[in-house]
C-alpha positions, 0 to 999 in steps of 0.5 A: 734244150735250147741251142747254146751258140756259145759252143758252136764254131762260127765262121768270120765269112760264109760257109763254103764246101771248099772248106776241108772236110775235117773243118765242115764235117759237122754243121748245125743250121739256124736262121740267117738272123741268128747267125748274123747276130752271133757273128755281130756279138762275137766281132764286138767281143773281139774288138772290146778285148783287143782294145782293152787287153791287146790282141795277145790277150784274146781267148778262143771262146771270145773271138770269131772262130773257124779260120781254117788257115790256123792249126787248132792244135797250135791255138790250143797249145798257145793258149794252154801255155799262156794260161799256165804262165798266167795261173801263178799270178791270178787268184782263185776266182780268176783261176776258176774263170780260166778253167771254165773257159778251158772246159768250154773250149774243150767241149766246142772242140769236141763237138767241132760243129759249125753253126751256118745259116739257112742261106748258106746251107743252100749248097748242101744236099739234104733229104726232103723236109730238111733242114730241121732246127737245132739238128746236127748234120754230118757230111758224107766223107766221099761226096761233099755236098751230101749231109745226113742227120747225125743219128743215121749217119753211119747207116746212110754212108754204108748204104751209099757205098753198097749202092755204088758197089752194085752200080759198078758191078751192073755197069760191068755187066753182071747178070747175077749178084749174091750178097753175103755179110761176112762181118759185122752186127748190122741188124737184119732189118737194116740189111733187108732195107738195103738190099731190098731197095735195089731188087735183091730177093732174100734167100734162105739156106738154113743148112749153110751159114756161107749161103747167100743172104740176098741175091738178084739177077740182071739182064747182063751185058757183054759190053762193060764200062765204068759209070760216071759219077762214082765217089768211092771207086777212085780210092778202092784199089780192089774195085779197080782191079775187079773192073780191070779184069772184067773189061780187059780180061773178060772175067765171068766171076768175081767177088767184090767187098764193101767194107765199113770200118771207120766211124769218121769221128762220129761216136758216143763222145759226139752224142754227149757233146751234142746234148750238152750244147742243145743239139739234137741228132735227128733221131736215135743215134746208130753207132758204127759197126765194122761191117764187111759184105761180099758181093759175088758176081757173075758175068756173061762173055764179052761181046765181040 
């Protein structure tokens, strides 16, 4: 199915990572000339409507959208109120047109995807071989330049958080880390790929469901520190407490939990809206599952 630009949000100016996360979370990257043509068309429509009916008659589907200063809720409410006032004076044909525009606006609001050009996408950090045509990319909630195909967004964000947790523990001097999944439905293949990539080995303890699923040993260090560049750490109070007890108190055992319990709005509704808009997800969509992994760590004594 071809991309339907009319369902995309187009910014009047260049895309920027300074835009609030909720307004730039989802993007579809197209050729620069396609974006330029869409901007010119929408600007022309806005001018024509303004000249013929006045600025107050503009409908969300006809304007150049995406100004972050204006509240989406306020915009929707204003146009809904205006539409209700006018419906009593219009015929059946006009009422249907208003309904069609309302449906189009609702769909575009639900998908919430910005259409940006390839040049503008240069500020994004994507995997090798990307961006692909007509694919929905979703921004990382804690590292603003990272964007993943929507199909694998949840897996990749969880992996990123898990890797950061391990990085923190090894920087604090961990000599051994054992991983146990406490909650969630993450498939075994996914558990293996996440842990094995960091050097963890699988342990099988058939007699105990509470036994470690993966464990790894490290050289360990008696000089703990907090590494630079952590993006989850500032908002994880328990992680901060663990770092403090290790650095200040010399803790030799601790447990750190990696939780993933929010879908960030990337759910089956987005999948359906994407299909209606002619947007691909970049693979088979993997739904979010509430997941908690416990990392039990052991440390050597602090160096004198």
